N, C-alpha and C positions, 0 to 999 in steps of 0.2 A: 023349522025355517022354510019359508016359501021357496020352492025349487026354482021358480022363475026369477027370483031376485038374486043377483050375483053378489056373493059375500065379499067382504073386504079382503079376506085372505085370498080368495080366488082371483080377484082383480089384481092383487099384488103379483100372484104367480103368473098370470097371463101377461103382465106388463114386461116380464123379462124373457119371454119366449124367444124372440129373435136373438138376443144375446146368448141365451142358453144353447140354442142350436149352433150358433157360430163358435162358441167356446167349448163344445163337447169334445171335439177332436183334440184341440190344444190341451184341455184338462187331462185327457188320457195320456198324452205324451209327457205332460208335466207331472203326472201321477198324483196330482192334487188340484183342486180348483184353481183356475187362473185368477190373477188379481182382479181383472175386469169383472169376472163373474162374482167374486166375493164382494166387490164394491156394489155390484148390481143387487145382491141380496140385501145389503144394508140400505141402499138408496130406495129400494122398493118398500122397505119396512118389514120384509119377511123375516129377517134374522132375529127380530125381537118380538114379532107379533104374538107369539104364544106366551110371552111373559105375563105375570101379574101387571096390572095397570101401573103400579108404583115403580115398575122396572121398565116402563116404556111400551108395554104390550096392551092388548085389549081383551085378553082372557077369552079366546074363542072356545066354543063348545065343540063336541065331537063332530057334528055335522059339518061345520066349517073346516075343522082340522082335516077330516077325511077328504073333502073335495079339493082342498088346497094341496095336500100331499099327493093325491092322485095326479093333479095337474103338473106338479113339479116332476114327478117320476115319468109321466107321459112324455114330457119334453126330453128328458134324459135321465137314465137310471142313476148315474153318479150324482147329478144334481138332486134327484129325489131322495137319495140316501143321505145326502147332507141335510136335507130337509127334516129327516127323522133322526138325525144325529146331533148336529149343532143346535138346532132350534129347541128341541126338548132339553138338551143338556143345560143351557142357560136358564130355561124355564124352571127346571127342578131346583137349581141353585137359588134362583130368585125367590122361589116359593118356600124353600125349606131351610135355608141357612139362618143361623141366629142373626140378630140385629147387627151386631158388630161386624160379622163377616159380610153381610149384605152391604153395609156402609163402605167397607174396604174395597169390595169387588165391584159393586154396581154403582152406588152413589158417587164414589170417588172417580169413576170413569164415565159419568154422565149416562149410565146404563148402556154404553156401547161396549158390550162384552161378547166376544166369540169364544165358545167353549165346546170341547169335545172330549172323547176318551172312552175308557173301558170301566164299567161299573162293577163287574164281577170281582169279588174280594181276592185278588191274586197277590195281595201284600199283607203285611202285618204292621200295626202301629203301636209301639211301646208308649204307654202313658207316661208323660213327663209333665212338669209344671207348665200349665197354660195350653197344653195340647198333646201332640203325638210326634214321635219320630218314626216316619213311615219308610219302610223298605219293601220292595217288590218289583215284579216285572210283569208287564201287561202287553198283550198282543191285540192287533186289530183295533187300535184307538181311532175310531171313525171320526174324521174331520179334524184331526190334530195337526194336519199339515198347515193349516192357516188359523189355528186357535191361539189366542193370547193366554187362555187358562186351560188346564188339562185336568180332567176328572180321573180319579184312581180309587177303585174300591179296595177296602182293606178290613182286616179283622183287628179290632182293638185288643191289646194285651195289657194286663195290669199285674205287675210284679211277676211276669212270666206266665201268667194264667190267662186263658182266653176269657174275655168278657161275654157273658151269656145274655141273650135277649129273654129267653125262658129256659125251662128245664131241658129242652131238646135242641134249641137252635142258638148258635152264637150271634152276637150283635154284629151286623154288617154295616159298615160306614163308608161314606164317599168323601174323599178329600178333594178339595179344589185348590190346585197348585199353579202358581205363575209359570209360564212357559220356560223362563230362564233357569228354573230350578229342576227341570226335567231333562233326563238324558235320553235322547232318541237314538234308536238303533235301526230305524227304518223297517226293512223287511217287506215293504209293500210292492212286491213283484208278483202279480196275480193275473188270473184269467179275465175277470170282469170287475166292474166297479172300480176301474183303474184310477178314475179321477177323484177319488174320495180322500186321498191323503190319510189312509187309515194305518198310521205308523205304529210300530212296536216301540215301547219306551220303558224306562225303569227309574226308580227312586232309590237312593241309598242313604238311609237315616236323614231324610229331609224333614225338618221341623214344620209341622202343619198346625197352626193355631186351632184350638178346639172350635172356635167360631167360624173357621173355614171348612167345616165338615158338617155332615148331616146324616141321620140314619137312612140306610137304603130302603128299608121297608116302611118308612113313615107314611102315614096318611093324614097327618095333622099339619096343614100348611100354616105358616106364620104370616103369609101374605097371599092375597088373591081369594077367589071365590070357590064355588063348589067343585069345579073341574079338577082342582088340585087335591081334593079329598080322595081321588082314586089312587094316587101314589104312582111311583115310578113304573111298576110292572104293567098295569093296565094301559097307561098312556103309551108305553113303549109298544105294547101289543097292537094298539090302534095304528101306530106308525108303520109297523111291519106289514099289516094288512093293506093299508092304503098304498104303500110303496109297491107291493106286488100287483095290486089292481091297476096302478098307473102304468107300470111297464107292460103289463098284458094289454091294456087299452091301446098303447102305441103299436103293439104288434098286430092286433086285429085291424086297426085303422090302416096301417101301412100295407099289410098283405091284401086287404080289400082294394085299396087304390092300385096296387101293383097288378092285381088280377085283371083289372079292366084293360090294361095295355099289354100285359105280358103274354106272348105266345111261345110255348116251349118248342124246342127243336123237333121237327117231324110232325107237328100238329097244325091243323088248319084254322083253328079259332083260339081266342084268348082263354086264359085260365078261368075267367069268370063264366064261361059258357060250359064248363065241365060240371055235370051233375054232382060228382063227388065233392068238388070244391064248394058248390052251392050248399050241399048238405052239411059239410063240415064247418063252413063259415057260420051258418045258422046255429048249429049245435054249440060251437064255442062262444058265439055271442050270447046264447042263452046261459051257458055256464058262467060267463063273466057277470051277466046281470044277476044271476042267482047269488053268486059270491058277494057281489057288491051289496045286494039287498040284505043279505045275512049280516054283513059287517055294519052297515048303517043302522039297521033295526036293532041289533044287539047293543051297540054302543050308545046310541041315542036313547033307547028305551031305558037302559040302566042309568044313564045320566039323569033322566027325568025323575027316577026314583031317589037318587042321591040328592038332587036339587030340592026335592020335597022333604028331605030330612032323614032318609034311610042311610044306614051305615053300609059300607062296601062289604058284602058278605063273601065267604068262600065260594058259594054257588055263582055269584056275580063274576068273580074273577075266573072261575072255571069257564063260564059261558063266553067271556071276552077272549080268553086264550084259545078256546075251541074255534071261535069264529076267525081269529087271525091265522091260525094254523091251517084250517080248511081253505080259507081264501088263498093263502100262499100256494098250497098244493094245486088247487084248481088253476091258478094263474100260471104255474109252471107247466101244466099240461097244455094250456092255451098257447103259450109262447113256443113250446116244442112243435105243436101243430103248425103254427105260422112259419116257423123256421123251415120245416120240411116242405110246406106248400109253396114257399117262395123260391125254392130251387137255388140256383147258383147266386141269385141276388143276395141271399142271406149269408153268404160266406165272404162277401167282399168287404174288406176293411173300410170303415167310414160310413157304411150303410147302417141306419138305425135298427133295422131288423137284426143285423149281425151283432150289433152292440147289445140289443135287448136280450138276445139269447145268452150271451156271455154274462151279462149283468144278472139275469134271473137265476142262472145256475150257480152263480157265486153267492147271491143273496140268500138262496134257499139252504146254504150250508150253515147259516147262523143257528146257534144252539137254541135261540129263543123260540123258534118255530119248528123244532125238531120233533121226532116221534115221541120223545119223552113227555111232551106236552099232552099228547093223547093219553099216554099211560097214566099220568098223574090225574088228569081229568076223569079218566075211566074209574079210578079208585074212588073219587068223590061221587060220581054218578051211581056206582054200585053200593055206596054206603060202607066201603071198606076203609075209608079215611074221612075224617071230618073236614080236613083242610090239608093243603100241601104248600110248603114254602116255595116250591118250584112254580106255583101259579101266582 
């Protein structure tokens, strides 16, 4: 994609910047996105832009996804997190649900479907006629505060026995459940990402039609083009990487602007005139650019291979998860530096530098970009394992 041409997704994201900045504080107090901001996501087209075209989207590639998610997270960390939670959740369901489920959930609602939740299989589903009776409890259901449908990962059970995907790994399945069938227990009282409405919830023997579920590890889309052949995990990795890059971008930009005008107590010139600040700004700008380049090159390069007909290999998934985890770690270091360099400005509530610090340290606690990713990738790189379900 020509870098000088603004993509549709980026235009959509930039169109809501004023609204996003105005609603960031109220969303934090609300502990979920405010209604004006949810409406803005729909009015801009962002909420469904990642969907297959038959579900109202335009099937963006990785380059467009990355720059769009970066922009959303640059504006506000909670908004950016919703961008990598609600938007992909509906995209996955639209691409992978059986036809009957797609008709019930998307077609019947004119494709206006907001979806969020937790995909890890923290529940079980007893096989019954026509579907499953699902029971379980899920934490950190990102974006569920304003979602009409909630996703819940579960392990299918048949006559008391776990259904296996292969000899080593159980089948993991995602249920898509209407909000009124879900019991919310909240629990979203946290340090950062406060505006994401990432509530805890549970299901107690809720009937889920088989057509309202899809395999978590599938890479066989029933709708849409090549981007959906990557499956849930690589697309999720791209989102985490872009989110971290967006929050770090805001921190660098804000501390640079602050440095021009801020003079610390007892000093005669602005922060911008301090050689240590100059050195560290350049260093962390370089770190951001390197992480950004790694993410863009990795994901777009592999996308080109898949578009040309290649299957998504274990090595590809290893490379994508490595890029996402490294970028997140680099961005955490960048935000920490900006927080320290900004001095007391970065501890005042309502300042974006203060919010970026809390959001980054909350977002980096996610298991998806934890140390375990490096360990599993290392096994593949060393030839100790041919593949890893964790990747």
